[in-house]
N, C-alpha and C positions, 0 to 999 in steps of 0.2 A: 592396544592398551593406552589409556589416557595418561598424559603427563603434564607437567606445568608449562611446557613449551608448545603444547597443542594450540592450534588456532582457536580463539574464542570469539564469538560474535559479540559486537558491542551495540548493535541495533536494539532499540526498545521496540516492543510490539504492543500495540494498543488495540484490544479487541472490542468491537462494538456489535450490538445485536441487530440494529435496524438503521434506516436512513437518518432518523432524528438523532440518534446517538453519534453516528458517523459524522454528521455535520456539526454537532455540538463540540467536537474535539478541535475544530479549526482554530478558534481564538487561543486555545491553550497550547496547542502543539505547533502551530505555524507562525513564523515571525517574518519581518520585512526582509531579512537576509536570505531566506530559504528559496531554493529552487525545488518545485514540487512536481512529481510525476503522478498523475492519476491514471490508474489502470481500471478499465471498465467504466468509462465516463458516460457511456450511452449517448445522450443528447447534450451533455455538457452542463447540466444544472448544478452539480456540485463543483465543477470547475469554475463556474461563475462565482460561487461562494468563496472558493479558495483564492481567487485572483487578487482581491484587495489586501489580503493578508501576507502576500509573499512577493519576492522580487520577480519570479517567473513561475508559471504553471504550464504544463503540457498535458492535455487530456488525451487519453488513448482508449481505443476499443478495437476488438477484433472485427467488428462489423463496419465495412466501408459505408453502408447506408447510414448507420448511426453517426459516423464521423462527418459525412457529407451534411447531414441535418444539423449537427453541432456547429459546423463551419458557417452554414447559412444563418442560423439563429444567433451566433455569437462571433461575428467576423473579427472582432478585436482580440480574440484569444487564439492560441495555437492548439491544433488538434492533429493527431496522427493515427493511422491504422497500425495496431500492434497486437500480435498474439502474445498474451501474457506469459506463455511458456517459452518465448523466444527472448531470453534475457540479452543476447547479443544484439538484437534489434533495438532494445532499450538503450544499450551502450551507444549504438549508432546515432541516437538522437543528439549526441554530442554535448551533453550537460552533466555536471556533477550534481545529482539529485540528493538533497539533504533530507527530504521527507518524501515518502511514497504513500499514497492513498490507494487502497485496493478494494474495489466493490465487485466481487466475483459471486454474484448471487447464485449462480449455477453450482457453486462449490459449498453449499451450506449444509448438506446432510452429513451424518456421521461417517458414511462410507467414503465421502470425499475429503474427510479431515486430513488423511495422510497426504493427499495431493496438495491440499492447501498449505500444510506445514512445509512440504517440500518446496513449494513455490516461494513461501516467505523466506526460507533458508537460502534459496538460490539468490533472491534479490538482495538479501542482507550480506551474503558472502561476496557477490560480484559488484554490486553498486555501493555497498557500505553506507547506507543512509543513517542518519542519527535515529530516525524512527520510521516505523511502518504502521499506519493505521489501517486496520482491515475490518470490513463489515462481514461478519460471519457469526451467526448465533451459535453454531456448533462449536466453533473455536473458543468463543467467549465462555460457553458453558464448560468446556474441557479445561480451559485455563483457570476457571474459578475453583476447580476441584484439585488443582496442582498445588502442592506445598513443597517448597525447596527444603531439603534436609540439610541441617547445619550441625549435626552430631547430637549426642545425648546432652541433656541439660547439665550444667556444671553443679 
């Protein structure tokens, strides 16, 4: 049963449908004091866009081949192999991440929506960033249909 002392997430979630929208959020949501974790960076293209806007960015991907290519193409940036579902490994990166960018293209269908919501909740609960920007058309569509209830009109 919920009560007023129950833990409440403070992280803002920003849902984007595609790469264009995902990258358009950077100037609005990322500032010079931020430390950013990018999950699902593939070859580091968005990591490159994030870097000038923040204090530090670490691009991660589950594929060691992708990370090796990102390191070769962008040696000035930091990349690490990370399974998105291993939040303890994200903690082991040793940073307090104020923003998290998640591009999990494989979790874009409605059947994967619960997995994605679980992933977002896990990162917001454990890492407690100010905001998580996620690229998921299914999540953006779902969120657009949600209306928070505030009680009957006065």
